[in-house]
N, C-alpha and C positions, 0 to 999 in steps of 0.2 A: 284620385291618389296620382300623382305624377307617375308616369312611366319610365324607364330610360328603354327609348327605341335605337339608341345607336351608340357607340365608341368605338373613337378612333385617336393614333397619337397626337393629334391637337382640340378634340372634344368630345364630349357628353352632351349626346341630346337626348332630350327627357319632354314629353308628351303629357298636357297633363287637358283633362275636360273639367273646367270651372263653373260654377253655377253664376257667378257675377264679379265683379269690378274688383271687389274689396278683397274676393281670391285670391286674385289674380294678384293684387298688389304684397297681400302679404307672404307669397310664394315669393313673389321676383325679391323681397325685404329677407326671409328666411333663405333664400338660394346667395344673398350677396353677403351676408354674414359667414357664407360656408368660402365665399371665392370672391375675387375683386375684380378674376375676369369673366361677367358674366353679358352674354350677348341674347337678348329678345329678336330673333332673327323673321319668327312667322308666326302671325297673329289672325285665327281663324273662329268667327263666328258662327255658333250654330244654334238657329233659335227653334229647334222642334230637338226632340229626341228619339221621333222613329225613324231617323236617318234621313231625311229626305231632304235632298241637296240644293234644292233649289232655295233652302232660305239659308244659305251659306254665304258667308262672304268673307275672303282670304286676303289680309294684308301681305304683300312681301316687304317688309323691311328691311332686305337688302340693301334697297334702293337709301335708306337713312343712313347716315357716316354713322360709325359709334357714340361721338359725339353726341349726337342727336338721337341716337337708340337712349344711351344714360341720360339724355335731358329728360326726353319723354315721358321714361319710366320714371322719372323724378316728379316731372310735374303730375302725372295722375296720381301716384303714392300719395303725395302732396295735398292733392284734393284739387287743386289747379282748375279742373273739368268737370267738378262738380257745380251744381245749383243748388244753393250760392255757392260763389266760388269760397274756398276755407283757404287759401292761399292766393298770393299776390306777384305781379310779374317780378317785381322790388323785391320780393321776399325769393322768389325763384333765382333770380341774379344773384340775391345776396347771398346764399349756399354755396353758388358757385363763384363765388369774388370777381362777378362779371358787371358790366354795365349794364342796369336795366332796358336802353336801345340793341342790347347785346343780344338778349337773352330776351327780348321781341322779336328780333329778326329770325333769333334761330328756331322761337317756336313757330314763327310765320310758315319757314322753310321748312318746318316738319310738317306741318298741318296742311301746304300746298301739296307735298309728295304724297301723305298718306290719303288726301281727297280723289288725287288725280290714280294712285291705283286702285281707290276702291270703287269709281265709276266710270274705270276706262273698258 
């Protein structure tokens, strides 16, 4: 169940513990229906329910631009990172009305930033 953890003049911060990526995608889709100004800032993966912090991986998404965060959320919700892929770079590019090359570069930038954030 999502929980509001902070409210400011500029933002509402929501925390949610979700069992899998499908629930995350569904929550993002539901929030996007409520507002056009949605930003995913931090994502923490917790592999255990007993609170063991050694199994946590936190990605600080603030290294991504707003466009990159939106693109990443769209790619995940569209199934780009599923095996087998449920969409292609070309289809994602068409959805954003950009070239396939531009989408490929954008995804590469996103993946590089997230990999560096996860393993530094």
